[in-house]
N, C-alpha and C positions, 0 to 999 in steps of 0.2 A: 576229609576235609582239610587239605594244607599237608596231608600227610601227617597228620599230628592227633585232627578229632574225627573222632569214630560218630557216625551219624547212623542212630536207630531211627527206623519207618514203624507209623504205628499207623494204621487203615482201619477205617470203619465208617458208615452211616451216621447222619444224624439222629436219627431215630434209636442210635446203639450208644448216645453219648448222652451224658450227663456232666455238671462242673460244678462246683464253685468257684467264684473269685474276691481276692482280698484286695485291698489297698497297697498292702507293705507284701504279701506272699505271693502276690501274683494269682496265678489261677490252675486251679488242681482238678482233674479230666477222670470221670470213673468212665470204663469203655467196658460192654461186654459182650467177653468172649467166650466160644464156645469150646471146651476141653471134654474129650472124650464122648460127646453128647451131653453136658452136663456146663448150662452156663453159666460162668466167673462173671464176676466183676473187678477188673484189675484197676488199681490208679494210678495215674504216672502223672508229669509237672512238663506240658510242652514247650519246645526254643520254639515253634514255626510252627504253620498252619499253610496247608495249598487247600484252598477249597476249590472242587469239582465235581459239586450238589447243588442245586438248587435250594436257595432257605426258605422259601415261601412259594405254593400254588395251589389256588385253591381246587380245581378239579379233583387233584388226589387228595385234598383235606392235609396236606402237610405243611406245618407252621414251624417254624425253628429259629423263629427270629429271636427269640428267648435269648437258642445259644448262641447265638452269635454278638447279639449285645454282653452276655457274661465272657467270652473270650476279647470284646476291645473292651469292658469293662477291665479282665489281667492283663491287658497292654501288651496283647499278643501281636507282632507281626506277622504279615500273609502276604499270601498272594492267592488275588487280588487283594490288597488293600481292605481290611472286614469296614471299613469306612463305605467304599464302593456296594460292597456285596448286600449289604443292610439297604442302599441305595437303588439298586438290582431289584429289589420286591415287591418293587409296581412300574410296570412297563408304562405307564402314562407318564412317571414322573420321567422315567428315565426317555419318551419320547421328548420329552417339555428341552431336556438340554441339547437332543440335535434339531427342534427350532433353533434355539438360540445357533448354531454350530451354521442352521442355512440360511440364518439372516447375517451370520457374520461372513459367511463366504458368498451368499446370492446361489441363487437357483439354478446356474451352468453350473459351477466346479461342484456344489452339492444337492440333487436333485432329490427334494423330502416329499414322499408322497403327499397327499394332503390328507388332513384326515379332521373328525371332531370329536370332541369329549363331550360325555354328562355324566354327572355326577349322583343322577337317577334318572328313574323312566320318567317322570314328568313332562323333562323339557323335549324329548325323542318325539316330535308329533308327526314329522316329515323327513323326508332327505331331499338332495337338493336335487339326485339324476338316480337313476336306478340302471344297471344293477350295482348295488353297496355289500359291504361286507363288515358286519358285527364282529367285534371281539368284548365277548363279556368279563369282566375283569381279570386276573393275573391267573394264565395258563399259558401251558407251553408244547410242546411236539404239535402245533394242529389244533389243540382241546380250545374250545369255547370261540369260537370262528364258525359264522354261519353267513352263506351267499343269500340274497336276500335279491328278488329280480323283480318286484312291487310293491306297490304302496300299500295291499293289503297282507302279504306278508310280511309285511315291515310293521305292520299293529301287532301283529298275532306274536313275535320279537321282542316288542315291546311287554307284552304285557309278562314274559319269561326277565326280561331286566326286571320287572317289579317283584316277582317271586324270589329273585336273585337275592334283592337287596343290595346290591351292588353298583360299582361308576360300568360304564359301556363307552366304548368307542365308535364311529362310520368311518370309512374310507370304501373311496371308489374303485370299484372292483378292475383291477387291470389283466387285460387277455394276455397273458405272458407268452413269451416263448421257451422263457428258461429263467430257473433261477442258477443267480449271482453269491456267491459267499466269498469274503476276504477277510483269514484270518490274520492276526497278525502275534505271534509268540517269542514274546525280550526283542530281537528284531531280526524276528526271523519274519518272512511274509509268501502265503500260499494265496492263489488264487481257483476257487474250481464253478464247473458251470453243471448245472443242474437240469437235466429235463425229461419230463416227467414221460411213460410211456404209456403205462392203461389211461392218460385221459382225465384222471383226475386234474378240480382247478388247484389245488393244494399239491403244489409238485414235494412234499415230503411225503405224501401216504401214498401209498399203493407202487407201482411198479417205477424205477427211475433210474435214468440214467446218467452217471459223475462223471466229469471230465475235467483234469489240470488244466488250467490257462494261461496265458503270458500275465503277469503282475505288468499294468500298467503305471503310470504317474497319475493318473485319474481315480485308480484303485487305492491307489497308495495315500492321497490325499485325503480319501475319505475314510481312514482307518486310522490314518494318524490323526487325523481332528477327534475321532470319538475317540483314541485313546486318553486323551487327553481331561476326558470329564472325572469327576469326584474325588480329581486328585491325582489322577494318574491310573492306567490302569496297563498292568503287565504285560493281560489275556486279554483281548477280544476278537470278537469278529462280528464284520458289517454284512447285512441281509439286504439284498435289491433285486428287483425283477424289472428283463429286459423285456418290454412289450414289442409286437408284433409288430408296432410301425417304428419300431428300433431305435425307441427310448428309456432310459433308464430310471428307476425308485427306488429312493431307499426306504425301505419299512421297518426295518428294526438292527438294534446293536445287540450284544451277548456279551457276558464276561465270560469269567476264569471258571463257569460250568457249562460251556459249549461242547455238547457230544465233538469228539472228534473224525470225521471222515478223510475218505480216499485211500489210496493205497501207502500214504506215508503216516500210517498213526501211529508207530513203531518209534518212528521217527521223533514223532509232532511229542510226545511221550518221554524222548530223551531231552528234547531242548525244556520239556517244561520239569524236568530235574537238576539240568544243568541254571534254570533259571532261580531252582529254589538254594540251590548249591552258592550260589553268585548270589544270590539274597543273603544267605547268612554270613558269608564268610564277609560280605558289608558288615555285616552289622556285628562280627567278633570281632575285627580286625580291621577298625574304624581308620581311614586315613593312609596308613602302610607308612612307609618311610619317606616317603615323600614328602618334599618337605616344601610347605604351603607356605604365601604369603607373610603372613603374619607369624612365623616359626621358622625362617630362613635354615641355612647351616649356619655354624658357628665360624666366622672370617677367622683368616691364619695372621697370627699374629707378625705384628712387623715395627722394623725400630724405629722408634720415634724420633725426631728429628731434638736435636737441644744445642745448644748455644756452645762456641768451643771454651775448653775450659781454661780457667784462670790461671795464676800465677798462684803458688802460695798455697791452694785448694787441691787438695783428692781428687781426681778425675778417672773413672774408667779409661784405658788406653784401648786405641783399635790392636787389633796382631800385627804381630813382626814376622821375617820372614822363619819358618821353623820351630814356632811357636804353637802350645797346642789347639786343634778344631775345637769348637763351637758347634754349638747346634744351629743347622742352617736357617737363619736368616737373614732378609737384604738388609744391606747396610747403606745406608745412603752416600753419595757424590761425597768426598769432602773438599771438591773446590765447586768455586759458583754459587753456594748460597751466602746473602749476605751474614746468616746468626754464626757460619761454622768460620767465618773469617776471623783473626784475632790481629789488634792493632799492636804496634809498637808499642813501646814504654813512654813514648815522647810523644805522643799523638800525630805520630806518621802514617803513610797510608794504609791500606789495613796488608797485611801478609796472609797466602796462604800456605801451609804445609807442603802440598802437593806442586808449586809452583816453586823456580830455582831460588834458593837460600842465596842473601848478597853472598855469601863465602865463597858461592860457589858462581860464581857471576865473575867476580873478579880474580887474574890470573895470579895464578901460581908462587909467583915472586912478589909479591904486595909485599911495601916494606911493614904495613899496616898489619898483616897474618900474623909478619914474622917475630914484630915485636908481641905482640898479643899470645903468642905460644911460646915465647924464651923468657914474657915475665911471670905467669903461673906456673901452677904446682907439678908434678909428672901425672896425678890425677885430674888435674883441670886438663891437662895437654890430654888426655887420651879420652876425654870426652867430649874435645874438643875435635881430635881427629877423628872419631868414631863420626862427626857429623858430616865433617866433611867428606870423606869420603864414605857418600852414603850410597847400599845398594839399591837398584830396579827392584820397585813396591812390586807385588802381585795385585793384580786385577783385584776392581773390589767386589763382594758376591753382588748379584744385580745389576754388572752393567755390562753392554756390550760390546763385540771389540771396536763396531764401527764408532760407537761414544770412543774408546777409548785414542784411538786414530785420529778423531779431531782434535782430540783434548790436544793431543804431539803436535796437533799443524798449526793449532794458535799458537804461538808463544806469549809467556806471562808478560804484561807489560814491567822493565826494569823499573828497579824501584831508585827511589834517591840516594844522592850517598852519604852513609852511614858513619857514625864515630866509631870508634872500638868496640867499649862500653853497652854501644846500641847491637854490634856485628855479636858479640858474645852473648849477652842477653837472649838473643834471636835464636840461636845455634844449640842454645843449651833447652831453649823450651821446647824447640824444635824434635830435638833429640828426646827432649822428654817425653813426648806425644807419641815415640814410636817404642816405648820400653812397656813393660806390661811389672806391673808390681803390684805389693798389696799395702793399704792404710800405710801403714806403719814407713815402708818406704817410701812414699809421698810427701809424707811431711819431714821424714831425713831431707830428701832429695829438696824438697822446699826450704829449709833452712840452712842447708848447702847456697842454692840458688841468692839468699838475702846477704851470705858474707859473701861468697863475691861479689857483689855487687857493691858491697860497704868496701875490700880490697880495691876492688879496681877504680870504685870512687877515688880512692886513697894513692893510688897506686899515677893514676893517670892527671891527677889534681896539678901534680907538681910535674 
């Protein structure tokens, strides 16, 4: 199974089995096997059961319901379920489920035969019409069924019911043209027609001709409705009679102990084997690798948006051209978000790093820029020039080309006229966000900016 687990099959009849079931230890089965002409008892612990034998039959004196109870006590999964196997140990009990389907679907969609139940012989005084079929107790393969032609024979059968000390049912005799059997194994459907050749009123007795017929929607509705009883039947079959007047009558439903018929017996056995393996796989590997709504796949990590860096505090900086590449994660756009815009020092209009800086909007020959450059130290001039001669930035990951083209078509609004200290402060802060450094370098740069402010304030105050 799944190329990893080996399945070992043990086959035996109920008469060859014994068991002991425990609350925590499961079920231990003892099986009698014949080795070299000698019976040997071998014990094993089963994991799954396929029931292909009737657990109870009055005609043969077979009553293995205690073994079914023990297997259920040990918590063993089975096909069909042990709960349904135990419920199928009484045909009137199963027929009561057919009555529920009959009342639910109606006589047109689910034509159930008319039947009367008697718990003992005392209420069996007479039948509404003759001939009738009397069924005694719980039996299979045509046993316990008698056709009664008149009232005198009916009274004789009543005395036999009294001797049997069991329940009985009576149903109207249907002069049938052929029998119908619709079987379902997992999701496979087949329909058969059986016509008696020997002339016996029991089509399953004597010689009969078997033929596979087309599966109609009417037949599919019958077997699908019956497969829902007792918590679900993975293997079942519906028996019906087609009368000479062209009407159908459903008479019985069978579970996994049904006999296989027709030319496709080997195919049906393989379907049962595949069904068992599928059920075992669901028990050993529940859920598999399919994510459920309560346990979805882990979402990919995304970079959280944070407000723009403040001056004087160490903040992480975006990658510049030529910088080392990190793990790929979509970066949010730097412009267009109010939380990512930086205010100028004196409450001016918010400025975005991606939109043009005040220095780039001014002409190269501006006297204010020349004065600022001449009045600063060489180190300060190099920092200022690196900001003024800005290079084109690479596109931010996660942004499409169409979005970038739209941004380029919409120029940023012009900023109001700024003084020299504001221009240099903004240019330094812009260059500061485009460089990567360690926290110690950030503190040093922040201290440098504060010193520059003091020097610029004293420089331009006079």
